[in-house]
C-alpha positions as CSV (number, residue, x, y, z in Angstrom):
1,M,0.0,0.0,0.0
2,R,1.3,3.4,-0.9
3,L,1.7,5.7,2.1
4,S,0.2,9.2,2.0
5,K,2.5,12.2,2.2
6,T,1.6,12.7,5.9
7,D,2.1,9.0,6.6
8,Q,5.5,9.2,5.1
9,N,6.3,12.2,7.3
10,T,5.1,10.9,10.7
11,G,3.8,13.7,12.9
12,S,3.2,16.1,10.1
13,V,-0.6,16.2,10.5
14,R,-0.4,17.2,14.1
15,S,2.3,19.8,13.6
16,Y,0.9,21.2,10.4
17,D,-2.5,21.7,12.0
18,R,-0.9,23.4,14.9
19,L,1.0,25.7,12.6
20,M,-2.1,26.5,10.5
21,A,-4.0,27.3,13.6
22,V,-1.6,30.3,13.9
23,Q,-1.4,31.2,10.3
24,G,-5.0,30.4,9.1
25,P,-5.6,27.7,6.5
26,D,-5.5,30.1,3.6
27,S,-4.2,33.5,2.8
28,N,-7.7,34.8,2.1
29,N,-8.8,34.2,5.7
30,V,-6.2,36.1,7.7
31,T,-6.1,39.6,9.2
32,T,-4.4,42.5,7.4
33,D,-1.7,42.5,10.1
34,V,-0.9,38.8,9.5
35,A,-0.8,39.4,5.7
36,R,1.5,42.4,6.2
37,D,3.8,40.4,8.5
38,R,4.1,37.7,5.8
39,V,5.1,40.3,3.3
40,R,7.7,41.7,5.7
41,V,9.2,38.3,6.3
42,L,9.4,37.5,2.6
43,S,10.9,40.9,1.8
44,L,13.5,40.8,4.5
45,A,14.4,37.2,3.8
46,T,14.7,37.8,0.0
47,A,16.8,41.0,0.5
48,G,19.1,39.2,2.9
49,F,19.4,36.1,0.7
50,T,20.3,38.4,-2.3
51,L,23.1,40.0,-0.3
52,F,24.2,36.6,1.1
53,F,24.4,35.1,-2.4
54,A,26.5,38.1,-3.7
55,V,29.0,37.4,-0.9
56,W,28.9,33.7,-1.3
57,V,30.1,33.8,-5.0
58,M,32.4,36.9,-4.7
59,F,35.5,34.9,-5.3
60,A,34.4,34.1,-8.8
61,I,35.2,37.7,-9.7
62,L,37.9,38.5,-7.0
63,G,39.7,35.3,-8.0
64,I,40.5,36.7,-11.5
65,P,42.6,39.7,-10.3
66,L,43.8,37.6,-7.4
67,R,45.1,35.0,-9.9
68,K,47.3,37.7,-11.4
69,E,48.4,39.2,-8.1
70,L,49.3,35.9,-6.4
71,G,50.0,33.8,-9.4
72,F,47.9,30.7,-8.7
73,D,46.7,28.3,-11.4
74,D,43.3,27.1,-12.7
75,G,43.1,24.3,-10.1
76,E,43.8,26.7,-7.2
77,F,41.3,29.2,-8.7
78,A,38.6,26.4,-8.8
79,L,39.4,25.5,-5.2
80,L,39.1,29.1,-4.0
81,V,35.8,29.7,-5.6
82,A,34.4,26.3,-4.5
83,I,35.3,26.3,-0.8
84,P,32.6,28.7,0.3
85,I,30.1,26.5,-1.6
86,L,31.3,23.5,0.5
87,T,30.9,25.3,3.8
88,G,27.5,26.7,2.9
89,S,26.3,23.3,1.8
90,L,27.5,21.2,4.8
91,L,26.0,23.5,7.4
92,R,22.6,23.9,5.8
93,V,20.9,21.1,7.7
94,P,21.8,22.3,11.2
95,V,20.9,25.9,10.2
96,G,17.6,24.7,8.9
97,L,16.9,22.9,12.2
98,L,17.9,25.9,14.2
99,T,15.6,28.1,12.2
100,D,12.6,25.8,12.7
101,H,13.4,25.7,16.4
102,F,14.4,29.3,17.3
103,G,12.7,31.2,14.4
104,G,14.0,32.9,11.3
105,R,14.4,36.3,12.9
106,I,17.1,35.2,15.3
107,V,18.9,32.9,13.0
108,F,18.8,35.1,9.9
109,S,19.9,38.2,11.8
110,G,22.7,36.2,13.4
111,L,23.9,34.8,10.1
112,L,24.1,38.3,8.6
113,A,26.3,39.6,11.5
114,A,28.5,36.5,11.6
115,T,29.2,36.5,7.9
116,A,30.3,40.1,8.0
117,V,33.4,39.2,10.1
118,P,35.3,36.9,7.6
119,T,34.0,39.0,4.7
120,Y,35.8,42.0,6.1
121,L,38.9,40.0,6.9
122,V,39.2,39.0,3.2
123,S,39.8,42.7,2.5
124,R,43.0,42.4,4.7
125,A,44.3,39.1,3.4
126,H,47.7,38.9,1.6
127,S,48.3,35.3,0.8
128,Y,46.5,32.4,-0.9
129,G,46.5,30.3,2.2
130,V,44.8,33.0,4.3
131,L,42.2,33.5,1.5
132,V,41.4,29.8,1.4
133,A,40.9,29.8,5.2
134,L,38.7,32.9,5.1
135,A,36.8,31.4,2.1
136,F,35.8,28.5,4.4
137,F,34.1,30.9,6.9
138,V,32.7,33.2,4.2
139,G,30.8,30.1,3.1
140,I,28.4,30.4,6.0
141,A,26.6,32.9,3.7
142,G,25.3,29.9,1.8
143,T,23.5,28.5,4.9
144,S,21.1,31.5,4.6
145,F,19.2,29.5,2.0
146,S,17.9,26.9,4.5
147,A,17.3,29.6,7.1
148,G,15.3,31.7,4.7
149,I,13.3,28.8,3.2
150,A,12.3,27.6,6.7
151,W,11.4,31.1,7.8
152,V,9.3,31.9,4.8
153,A,7.6,28.5,4.8
154,A,6.6,28.9,8.4
155,W,4.7,32.1,7.6
156,Y,2.9,31.1,4.4
157,P,0.1,28.6,3.9
158,H,0.6,25.6,1.7
159,S,-1.5,27.0,-1.1
160,R,1.0,29.9,-1.6
161,Q,4.3,28.3,-0.6
162,G,5.3,27.6,-4.2
163,F,5.2,31.3,-5.1
164,A,6.5,32.5,-1.8
165,L,9.5,30.1,-1.8
166,G,10.2,30.9,-5.4
167,T,10.2,34.6,-4.7
168,F,12.6,34.1,-1.8
169,G,14.8,31.9,-4.1
170,A,15.0,34.8,-6.6
171,G,17.6,36.1,-4.2
172,N,20.0,34.0,-6.3
173,V,20.2,37.2,-8.4
174,G,22.7,38.3,-5.8
175,A,25.2,36.6,-7.9
176,S,24.6,39.2,-10.6
177,I,25.3,41.9,-8.0
178,T,28.8,40.5,-7.8
179,K,29.2,40.0,-11.5
180,L,28.0,43.6,-12.3
181,A,29.1,45.6,-9.3
182,A,32.3,44.0,-8.3
183,P,34.3,44.8,-11.4
184,T,33.3,48.5,-11.0
185,L,34.2,48.4,-7.3
186,V,37.6,46.9,-8.1
187,T,38.5,50.0,-10.2
188,L,36.7,52.6,-8.1
189,V,39.4,53.2,-5.5
190,A,43.1,53.0,-6.1
191,A,44.9,50.0,-4.7
192,G,46.3,52.0,-1.8
193,G,42.9,52.9,-0.5
194,V,41.7,56.1,1.1
195,A,41.5,57.5,4.6
196,G,44.9,56.1,5.4
197,G,43.9,52.6,4.2
198,V,40.9,52.4,6.4
199,V,38.9,52.0,3.2
200,P,40.9,49.6,1.0
201,G,41.2,49.9,-2.7
202,G,41.3,47.6,-5.7
203,W,39.7,44.2,-5.3
204,R,39.8,44.6,-1.5
205,L,37.0,47.2,-1.7
206,V,34.5,44.5,-2.7
207,P,34.6,42.5,0.6
208,F,34.9,45.7,2.6
209,V,31.6,47.1,1.1
210,Y,29.9,43.7,1.5
211,A,30.8,43.5,5.1
212,L,29.3,46.9,5.8
213,A,26.1,46.0,3.9
214,L,25.8,42.7,5.9
215,L,26.0,44.6,9.3
216,V,23.4,47.1,8.2
217,L,21.0,44.5,7.0
218,A,21.5,42.5,10.2
219,A,20.2,45.4,12.2
220,V,17.3,46.1,9.8
221,T,16.3,42.4,9.9
222,W,16.4,42.3,13.7
223,F,14.3,45.4,14.3
224,A,11.9,45.1,11.3
225,S,10.9,41.5,11.6
226,P,7.5,40.7,13.0
227,T,7.3,39.2,16.5
228,P,6.5,36.7,17.9
229,D,8.1,34.5,15.2
230,H,6.7,31.1,14.0
231,R,8.7,28.1,15.2
232,P,7.3,24.9,13.7
233,A,9.8,22.7,15.4
234,R,8.8,23.8,18.9
235,G,7.6,20.8,21.0
236,R,8.9,18.2,18.6
237,S,11.7,15.8,19.4
238,M,15.0,15.6,17.4
239,E,14.1,12.1,16.3
240,E,10.8,13.3,14.9
241,L,12.6,16.3,13.1
242,L,15.2,14.0,11.5
243,R,12.8,11.2,10.5
244,P,12.2,12.5,7.0
245,L,15.9,12.0,6.2
246,R,15.3,8.3,6.1
247,I,13.0,8.7,3.1
248,L,14.6,8.1,-0.3
249,R,12.4,10.8,-1.8
250,V,14.4,13.5,0.1
251,W,17.7,12.4,-1.5
252,R,16.1,12.2,-5.0
253,F,15.0,15.8,-4.6
254,G,18.6,16.5,-3.7
255,L,19.8,15.0,-7.0
256,Y,17.3,17.2,-8.9
257,Y,18.7,20.2,-7.0
258,I,22.2,19.4,-8.0
259,V,21.1,19.9,-11.6
260,V,19.1,23.1,-11.2
261,F,21.0,24.7,-8.4
262,G,24.4,23.1,-7.9
263,A,25.1,23.4,-11.6
264,Y,23.7,27.0,-11.5
265,V,26.2,27.9,-8.8
266,A,29.0,26.2,-10.6
267,L,28.3,27.9,-13.9
268,A,27.9,31.3,-12.2
269,L,31.4,30.8,-10.7
270,W,32.9,29.4,-13.9
271,L,31.4,31.5,-16.7
272,P,33.4,34.7,-16.1
273,K,36.6,32.7,-16.5
274,Y,35.1,30.9,-19.5
275,Y,34.3,34.1,-21.3
276,V,37.8,35.5,-20.5
277,D,39.7,32.4,-21.6
278,V,37.6,31.2,-24.6
279,Y,36.4,34.5,-26.1
280,G,39.1,36.9,-24.9
281,L,36.8,39.3,-23.1
282,D,37.7,41.7,-20.4
283,L,36.5,41.0,-16.8
284,R,33.7,43.7,-16.9
285,T,32.2,42.3,-20.2
286,A,32.5,38.7,-18.9
287,G,30.7,39.6,-15.7
288,L,27.9,41.4,-17.7
289,L,27.4,38.4,-20.0
290,T,27.4,36.0,-17.0
291,S,24.6,38.1,-15.5
292,L,22.5,37.3,-18.5
293,F,22.6,33.7,-17.3
294,I,22.1,34.6,-13.7
295,F,19.0,36.9,-14.1
296,P,16.7,34.3,-15.6
297,A,18.1,31.5,-13.4
298,S,17.1,33.7,-10.4
299,L,14.2,35.9,-11.4
300,L,12.2,33.1,-13.0
301,R,12.0,31.2,-9.7
302,P,8.7,32.9,-8.7
303,V,7.3,31.9,-12.1
304,G,8.4,28.4,-11.5
305,G,6.8,28.5,-8.1
306,Y,3.5,29.9,-9.5
307,L,3.4,27.3,-12.2
308,S,4.1,24.5,-9.6
309,D,1.2,25.8,-7.5
310,R,-1.1,25.8,-10.4
311,I,-0.2,22.6,-12.4
312,G,2.0,20.7,-10.0
313,A,5.8,20.4,-9.6
314,R,6.1,17.3,-11.8
315,P,5.3,18.7,-15.2
316,V,7.3,21.8,-14.5
317,M,10.3,19.7,-13.6
318,Y,9.9,17.5,-16.7
319,T,9.9,20.6,-18.9
320,A,12.9,22.1,-17.2
321,F,15.0,19.0,-17.5
322,I,14.1,18.3,-21.2
323,V,14.7,21.8,-22.5
324,M,17.9,22.2,-20.4
325,S,19.3,19.0,-21.7
326,I,18.7,20.0,-25.3
327,A,20.5,23.3,-24.8
328,L,23.4,21.7,-23.0
329,G,23.8,19.2,-25.8
330,V,24.3,22.0,-28.3
331,L,26.6,23.9,-25.9
332,N,29.0,21.0,-25.9
333,T,30.0,22.1,-29.4
334,S,32.2,25.0,-30.5
335,M,30.3,28.1,-31.5
336,G,30.4,31.9,-31.6
337,I,29.7,34.1,-28.6
338,R,26.2,35.1,-29.6
339,P,24.6,31.6,-30.0
340,F,26.6,30.5,-26.9
341,T,25.2,33.3,-24.8
342,A,21.7,32.7,-26.1
343,L,21.8,29.0,-25.1
344,V,23.3,29.8,-21.7
345,V,20.3,32.1,-21.1
346,V,18.0,29.2,-22.0
347,V,19.8,26.9,-19.5
348,G,19.5,29.6,-16.9
349,A,15.8,30.1,-17.4
350,M,15.1,26.3,-17.1
351,M,17.3,26.2,-13.9
352,G,15.3,29.0,-12.4
353,I,12.0,27.3,-13.1
354,G,13.3,24.0,-12.0
355,K,14.7,25.3,-8.6
356,A,11.2,26.5,-7.6
357,S,9.6,23.2,-8.6
358,V,11.9,21.2,-6.3
359,F,10.9,23.2,-3.3
360,K,7.2,22.9,-4.2
361,Y,7.8,19.2,-4.1
362,I,9.2,19.6,-0.6
363,A,6.3,21.7,0.6
364,D,3.9,19.1,-0.8
365,Y,5.4,16.1,0.9
366,F,7.0,17.6,4.0
367,P,4.8,20.6,5.0
368,V,6.3,21.2,8.5
369,D,9.8,19.9,7.8
370,V,10.8,22.4,5.2
371,G,13.7,23.5,7.3
372,V,15.4,20.1,7.7
373,V,14.3,18.7,4.3
374,G,15.1,21.9,2.6
375,G,18.4,22.0,4.4
376,V,19.3,18.5,3.2
377,V,18.2,19.1,-0.4
378,G,20.0,22.5,-0.4
379,A,23.1,20.8,1.0
380,V,23.2,18.1,-1.7
381,G,22.6,20.7,-4.4
382,G,25.2,23.0,-2.8
383,L,27.8,20.2,-2.7
384,G,27.2,19.8,-6.4
385,G,28.1,23.5,-6.7
386,F,31.3,22.7,-4.8
387,V,32.3,19.6,-6.8
388,L,31.3,20.7,-10.3
389,P,33.9,23.5,-10.7
390,L,36.6,21.0,-9.8
391,V,35.2,18.6,-12.3
392,F,35.0,21.3,-14.9
393,A,38.7,22.0,-14.4
394,W,39.5,18.3,-14.6
395,A,37.4,17.7,-17.7
396,Q,39.0,20.6,-19.5
397,A,42.5,19.5,-18.6
398,A,41.7,15.9,-19.7
399,S,39.9,16.7,-22.9
400,G,41.6,20.0,-23.9
401,R,38.1,21.3,-24.7
402,P,36.5,24.1,-22.6
403,E,33.1,23.0,-23.9
404,S,33.4,19.8,-21.8
405,T,32.0,22.0,-19.0
406,F,28.6,21.6,-20.5
407,L,28.9,17.9,-21.1
408,V,29.5,17.4,-17.4
409,V,26.2,19.3,-16.6
410,L,24.4,17.5,-19.4
411,L,25.2,14.0,-18.0
412,S,24.0,14.9,-14.5
413,G,20.8,16.3,-16.1
414,I,20.2,13.1,-18.1
415,V,20.6,11.0,-14.9
416,S,18.1,13.1,-13.1
417,L,15.6,13.0,-15.9
418,I,15.8,9.2,-16.2
419,W,15.3,8.8,-12.5
420,L,12.3,11.2,-12.5
421,H,10.7,9.3,-15.4
422,L,11.3,5.9,-13.8
423,V,9.6,7.1,-10.5
424,V,6.6,8.5,-12.4
425,W,6.3,5.3,-14.5
426,R,6.3,3.2,-11.3
427,M,3.7,5.4,-9.7
428,R,1.4,5.3,-12.7
429,R,1.8,1.5,-13.0
430,T,1.0,1.1,-9.3
431,A,-2.0,3.3,-9.7
432,A,-3.3,1.4,-12.7
433,R,-2.8,-1.9,-10.9
434,L,-4.7,-0.6,-7.9
435,A,-7.5,0.7,-10.1
436,L,-7.7,-2.7,-11.9
437,T,-7.8,-4.6,-8.6
438,Q,-10.5,-2.3,-7.2
439,G,-12.5,-2.6,-10.4
440,G,-12.2,-6.4,-10.3
441,A,-13.3,-6.6,-6.7
442,G,-16.3,-4.3,-7.5
443,S,-17.4,-6.5,-10.4
444,H,-17.5,-9.6,-8.1
445,G,-19.5,-7.5,-5.6
């Protein structure tokens, strides 16, 4: 017998009913104050995640002038840009649990303040070893995803979670802030800095400005967030909170997220270097063209969430995987910069839509465990973002073809598409067998 969603996630009925007793079963049946509080939470979480993401991927731009200054190779570059992704992925599960337990206001504000410290210290670093160590701590910016997902999900009813989580996830556009603003900041102040070096110059100005922004937003989040906060994990044991991790479906969602998020992060880190090395562009132009990939991959998440609310996550995911695979297959060939950029935009658009559908899946099957399940799925996807740049470097060195980058992503997408199709096929076969059995029993009355 096939278990229901709530049977698979023991305890969800009781906890979800308790949560909805606070929120109201539907957004149309809440007071104006509650609706306003939801918007405040979504706005603050999205703004914070946008800044966090800009910080999380800043080494993708800083690494290029740093490569010239410190003389490290492509492998060391890939390691530097990937280390923050590793940290931000490994810590997503505990941060998601903490958010469900203590509330998003405390955890999100604390993350903003804590991330400001290593970000500022990057502006004072003078060696590759120090940068690698600081990159590890800068990576806590990536844990903001599980904190924000849990915070937003706790404030929104199920019928609107797809759109709300998709809107929050659009904070991925923060990568574009780095790609567009960082090259300008690098040249804004001379390398010697101003005010006696208090304000650094050159590439060091980027982490300095980001650190100040993190501190300001930490204060705004703390004082502007609604109270009391929602804490869906309150009153639940750790065993109950971790029970969903035993379900294979959680890890399957993680594989999907490697393709639509991990590969997105990896390409957002890798594309500036790709444009510089393959097409001979300057850093500013490379950052601008990379933003054309990042914008649809981020800003279409609300669209993906809306479509998943309306027609379901499964058809949205199917479409994203199929279209993305076709575009990646073509990108594995040599071509001019215009068709290359157009296809990269298509891949980004499908990733944006696909990311939202994954978290609609999570909201459907694990309504009060979005923090821990979203943390696991985000961690698996983030680990993909850590591993893939290293695989890109290896594949390019082994094949001598920079286009091999897209073959790597294509193979992971095909594996996910096949697994999705097999699961759907088994579900339909089971449903047909059950219908036949019930029909046969009825005919023999």
